[in-house]
C-alpha positions in Angstrom: -2.9 -10.2 7.4 -0.4 -9.6 4.6 1.2 -6.2 5.1 1.7 -5.2 1.4 -2.0 -5.7 0.7 -2.5 -2.2 2.3 -1.0 -0.7 -0.8 -4.4 -1.1 -2.4 -5.9 1.5 -0.1 -2.9 3.7 -0.1 -2.5 3.9 -3.9 -6.2 4.3 -4.7 -6.6 7.1 -2.1 -4.2 9.3 -4.0 -5.2 8.4 -7.6 -8.7 9.2 -8.8 -10.3 9.2 -12.2 -10.2 12.5 -14.0 -12.5 12.5 -17.0 -15.9 11.4 -18.4 -17.1 11.0 -21.9 -18.1 8.5 -24.6 -18.8 5.1 -22.9 -20.5 2.1 -24.5 -23.2 0.3 -22.5 -20.8 -2.6 -21.5 -17.9 -0.3 -20.5 -17.0 0.7 -17.0 -14.2 2.9 -18.4 -12.1 3.5 -21.5 -8.4 4.4 -21.6 -6.8 5.4 -24.9 -9.4 3.3 -26.7 -9.0 0.3 -24.4 -12.2 -0.8 -22.8 -12.5 -2.0 -19.1 -15.7 -4.0 -19.2 -18.3 -3.9 -16.4 -17.8 -7.7 -16.0 -14.1 -7.2 -15.4 -14.8 -4.2 -13.1 -17.4 -6.2 -11.0 -14.8 -8.9 -10.3 -12.3 -6.3 -9.1 -14.9 -4.4 -7.1 -15.7 -7.6 -5.2 -12.1 -8.0 -4.3 -11.8 -4.4 -3.1 -14.9 -4.9 -1.0 -13.5 -8.0 0.6 -10.1 -6.5 1.3 -11.7 -3.3 2.6 -13.8 -5.3 5.0 -10.9 -7.4 6.2 -8.7 -4.3 6.7 -11.4 -2.4 8.5 -12.0 -5.3 10.9 -8.3 -5.7 11.6 -7.9 -2.0 12.4 -11.2 -1.6 14.3 -12.4 0.9 11.7 -15.6 1.4 9.8 -15.5 0.3 6.2 -16.4 2.9 3.5 -19.8 2.6 1.8 -20.3 0.5 -1.3 -20.3 3.5 -3.6 -16.9 4.7 -2.4 -15.5 1.2 -2.8 -16.7 1.0 -6.4 -15.1 4.3 -7.1 -11.9 3.1 -5.6 -12.1 -0.1 -7.7 -12.6 1.7 -11.0 -10.0 4.2 -10.1 -7.5 1.5 -9.4 -8.1 -0.3 -12.7 -7.8 2.8 -14.8 -4.9 4.3 -12.9 -2.9 1.0 -13.4 -3.4 1.3 -17.2 -2.4 5.0 -17.3 0.5 4.4 -14.9 2.0 1.7 -17.2 1.6 4.0 -20.2 3.3 6.9 -18.4 6.1 4.6 -17.2 6.8 3.4 -20.8 6.8 7.0 -22.1 9.4 7.9 -19.4 11.6 4.9 -19.7 10.5 3.5 -16.3 10.5 -0.3 -16.0 9.6 -1.5 -12.6 11.1 -4.9 -11.6 8.5 -7.6 -10.9 10.2 -8.3 -7.5 9.2 -4.8 -6.3 5.5 -5.4 -6.6 4.8 -9.1 -6.9 3.7 -10.9 -3.8 6.0 -13.4 -2.2 5.2 -17.1 -2.0 4.3 -16.8 1.7 1.9 -13.9 1.0 0.2 -15.9 -1.8 -0.2 -18.7 0.7 -1.9 -16.4 3.2 -4.2 -15.1 0.5 -5.0 -18.7 -0.6 -6.0 -19.6 2.9 -8.3 -16.5 3.4 -9.7 -16.4 -0.2 -9.4 -20.0 -1.5 -12.1 -19.5 -4.2 -10.6 -16.3 -5.6 -6.9 -16.4 -4.9 -5.8 -15.3 -8.4 -8.1 -12.4 -8.6 -7.1 -11.1 -5.1 -3.4 -11.5 -6.0 -3.8 -9.7 -9.3 -5.6 -6.8 -7.6 -3.0 -6.3 -4.9 -0.1 -6.6 -7.4 -1.7 -4.1 -9.7 -1.9 -1.6 -6.9 1.6 -2.3 -5.8 2.9 -1.9 -9.4 1.1 1.4 -9.6 2.8 2.5 -6.4 6.2 1.4 -7.6 5.8 3.3 -10.8 4.7 6.4 -8.9 7.8 6.3 -6.7 10.1 5.8 -9.7 8.4 8.8 -11.5 8.9 10.8 -8.4 12.6 10.0 -8.4 12.8 11.2 -12.0 11.0 14.4 -11.3 13.0 15.3 -8.2 16.3 13.8 -8.9 16.2 12.2 -5.4 16.7 8.5 -4.6 14.1 6.8 -2.6 14.6 6.1 1.1 12.2 5.0 3.8 11.8 8.6 4.8 11.0 10.1 1.4 9.2 7.3 -0.4 5.7 8.6 0.4 6.7 12.1 -0.8 8.1 10.7 -4.0 5.0 8.7 -4.5 2.9 11.8 -4.3 5.0 13.5 -7.0 4.6 10.5 -9.2 0.9 10.2 -8.6 0.4 13.8 -9.6 2.3 13.1 -12.9 0.0 10.0 -13.6 -3.2 11.9 -12.9 -2.1 14.8 -15.1 -1.6 12.3 -18.0 -5.3 11.2 -17.9 -6.3 13.7 -20.6 -3.4 12.6 -22.8 -4.7 9.0 -22.8 -8.4 10.0 -23.2 -9.7 8.6 -20.0 -13.5 8.2 -19.9 -15.6 6.5 -17.3 -19.2 5.5 -17.0 -21.5 8.1 -15.5 -22.8 5.4 -13.1 -19.8 6.0 -10.9 -21.0 9.4 -10.0 -17.8 11.4 -10.7 -17.6 14.4 -12.9 -14.5 15.7 -14.8 -13.4 17.7 -11.7 -13.4 14.6 -9.5 -16.5 15.7 -7.6 -19.0 13.2 -6.5 -22.2 14.1 -8.2 -24.4 11.1 -7.5 -24.4 7.7 -5.8 -23.4 4.4 -7.6 -25.1 1.1 -7.6 -24.6 -1.0 -4.4 -22.2 -3.9 -4.0 -22.4 -6.4 -1.3 -20.1 -9.4 -1.0 -18.9 -11.9 1.5 -15.5 -13.7 1.6 -17.1 -16.9 0.5 -18.7 -15.8 -2.8 -15.9 -13.9 -4.5 -15.8 -16.7 -7.2 -19.3 -16.0 -8.3 -19.6 -14.0 -11.5 -21.7 -10.9 -11.6 -24.0 -9.9 -14.4 -23.0 -6.8 -16.3 -24.8 -3.7 -15.1 
């Protein structure tokens, strides 16, 4: 198991969508006029599902339900877009080496997910980039330099700044995800079931 892959769960847990509004039929979400299509979302949701199952198995835990995984997936996609915008607005430029996977980690992923290596790598690196941006923003806000002891605290500060920026960038997500503008779960989402072996298969738009 690649250790940094756990960043997916860590980042997404602290960063949830914060709006709803005008969505076209093929959109999973819209950020500042930029559409995240259902087709793109479905690919990412499959990766989240697979990684969650692998992580749960490794830790002897019960995996979340499909609806929660789908919310995590759309949250991760939208948050990554907003995080990059907030970073640019605040002069934060994370170095690729801080969030890109190493060659050894890519090799591990290629062995476990041979049919969807690129999609899995992209999903993990997006989550790690968001985490890196959050920590950097936390450093700016507090004037503190990250250490092993305060990194989590700085990340929380930065995550809060990213979430507060959602209205600025006009975040809207499809009602099908069952979240209202106060982040309360108001309904269930469509189900998602996937095995490690069929991540390469495309899904029809919902």
